[in-house]
C-alpha positions, 0 to 999 in steps of 0.5 A: 312536124316533129318527128314522133309528134302528132296533132289531133284533127278532128275530120274523119279523114284524119288518117269482191269488194275491199275499201281503198287504204290511205296513207299518209298525212305549169311549165310548159310540156319542154320545160315540164320534160326537160326537168324530169330528165334532169330529176330522172339523172338526180336518183334517189337522193332527191326525193328525200332532198327536196322540201315540200313546204311551199308546195301547196302554194305552188300547186295552187298557182298552176291550178289557175290554168284548169289543167289536171296533169297525170304522171303514168310509168309507160305509153302505149305503141298503139293507143286503140283501145279495141285492140288492148285492155291494157292499162297503159293505154286504158288509163289514157284513155278513160277520159276520151272513150266511152261504153254502152254500159258504166260501173257505179259505185256499187259496181253494178252496171248502168247505161251510158251509151246505152239508153237504158237496158237491152231487151233479150230475146226469150232464147237469149240469142238476141239483144236489142239495145237502143242507144241514147239520143244527143250524144256527140263524137269529138269531131262533131259527128253524132253517136249512131248505131253504125259506130257500135255495129263498126267496134263489133265487126273490128272486135270479131274481125280475126287479122284486127288483131283485137284482144277482145276476141278472145271472148266473143269468138263462138259466142257472138255470130253478129253485130246488125243495125235496127235503125239508126238508134237502135243495134242487135247483136246476134249469138251462136249461144247463150253467152252470160259474159256479154252485159259484162263485156259491154260494160267494158268494150269502149265504142269507136267512132266508125271511122276510127276503129282500126287506127292505131294512132288516135283516139276519137271518143265520146267522152268528157275530154278529147284528145288534141295530140300527143308526143309518142313516148312522152306526153299527151295532151286533152281538152274538154269537150263542151258538146259531151252528150249535148252539152252537160257532163254527168257520169253515172258514177259521179253525180255532178251536173255542169261542165267537166271540172278541168280546162284539160288534162296532160299526161306525162310519161316517166319511165323512172319512178323516182321521177314521178315521185318528185314530180308529184311532191313538188306539185308538178303533177296531181297524181302518179301511176304505180309508184316505185316502191322505194318512194312509196314510204317518202310519199307517204309521210309527206304533207301534201299527198296520199297513197292509195294502195286498193286491193284489184283485179291486178294480175301478173299473167304467168303462163307455161306452153305445155305442148313442148319441152320443158314445160309438157312435163308435169313434174318440170313445172311443179318443181319452177312451182315450188321453187317460185319466190313468192315471198321475195316478189312481195316484199322486193318489188310491191313492198308487201302490198299484196297477196301471194299467189296460188292459181291465177284468180287472186283477192280482189277478183270473183272466184278468189278462194282465200282456203286454197294454198297449194304452194308455200310463200317462201320457195320450197327447194327441198320439194322443187329438187325432189320433183326435177328429179322425178321430171323425164325432160333432160331440160333444165333451161328456158326462156322467160318472156317478159313485158317492156316495163320495169316492174316486170323485168324486176319480177323476172329478176327475184325469180330467176334467182330463186329458179337458180338455187334448183340448177334452172338457167333462164333467160330473160327476154324483155319485149314490148307490147306488140311484140309480145303480144305476138308471142301470147298469139302465137303461143311460141314462147317458154314461160309468158309473163307480164303485168295486166289490169283485168277491170278494164276487159272484166271488171271484178274478175280476170277471165281474160286470164284464164283464156288459155286454160280453154283448150278451145281457146286461141290463147290456148297454152296447150292445157288438156282438162274436160273438167276445166273446159267444162267450168270455162264454159259455165263460166262464159254461159251462166247467168247465175252468180253463185254457178259462176263463183263455183266454177271459178274456183274450180278452174283456180284450184286445178291450175294451181295443183297441175303447175299450169297458171301459177302468178307469183303474187297477186299485187294491190293497185296503188297509185299517189295524189296531191290532196289538192285533188279531189279524192280518188274513187275507192269503188272504180279502183276496185275495176283498175280505173282512176276516172280522172274525168270525175274529179276536181281540184279542192279548195 
């Protein structure tokens, strides 16, 4: 086996709403990756030079193998979706992994692996869930209560490193098996967000909960193998839910539409665009801003831009200088070039940021206007002059991607205009998360699709604002702590929205969490592929398992 290559072995011993806007009018893996490398070296000129007059015929020929091909911008270092809700992992996991409940096209939570609605005790501290029968794991094992218990126990294990613990800690006491097809979740206190999390949390085979090198799911496609950092291959799972594919948000009986799927990593945005134009792939995520116009003008391509819970996480550590000084924080917030990030990085597809809650998320307040879109350098210098900290430098720690680095460079250039010296530290997912969890940072920034953990909300993004959360950034505000408790515990939607707006305003005004922009979710697809589901995109799902090739 070549270094970095893996072939899946299936035995257990193996180690609010906004409609989408649409604009615009197979080789072997080795050959495909070689072609990708060549295109990356060719640069942007090739994007406009290539003709697509015969791409439709090439796509029709390629589709004879029944393989859906998707180009993504990056690959996860950890394949376990229990550990990360990031789109890097979850876009690959979507066809493979399933949750107890799922979103329908009205974004209502409906049963998927659960047989029906949970039975909730009168005190709301015990949830009993009956599980669907005739569901099988990709290795042939039947889906049972043991798998759900193992999934939740992994999530609650402090040593496991699952980001889900930030939701459940202090609320979920234990999960226990009632019988082979029933589980009971016992709470320490009422938890109004539990149904939301059960709609987003993937359930994993009990023997695979700690594995980081594979996925074992119950979905309509099974992971066959991958080349680390390069590609992922999947095939249709014929025993899906007893042999019939019927997703709750795509009421289409019969077998899965594709014989298989292939995800290929193109870190270069131009390569993704050219591959889509030429019909080498059917769908690409995160098209580079410089390529969007050309793709939208392509006859065989559709560019889809949707308001969704796509966040630019931006946290400052308030327990050490310089961000322990509120005047310094406000100086940075007023000098932030929101409009520059929006235009130069996202091509205007998004909204300038204020607090952490964006227009695609529950609790968004369009009237909140603490900071201007363009930097107000006069006000920034005024706050900086009143700052008691003598530090005029900090480190900005960002994730490992070109988009987040582009954002950082725009911001650093703006902050330099008021005399702030910023060092950009770029880290891969694991080391970045360790910084977050250990709280060893000055300013932390990354992109994140909250839809995979919270649906049309961004609860994880708000976690550092709570003084008692394991991710706390050192902020102390009793009113915000109370509002966070309300968000987590209430079952009243209006009460939750009011609490979210209280949190959002306080975090913006105190310059604690102030992202530069709330970008739209942008993807591009071939028109020979059925249109992406606009409702599912609102919660960041591509849902490739619901698509099909068109005539």
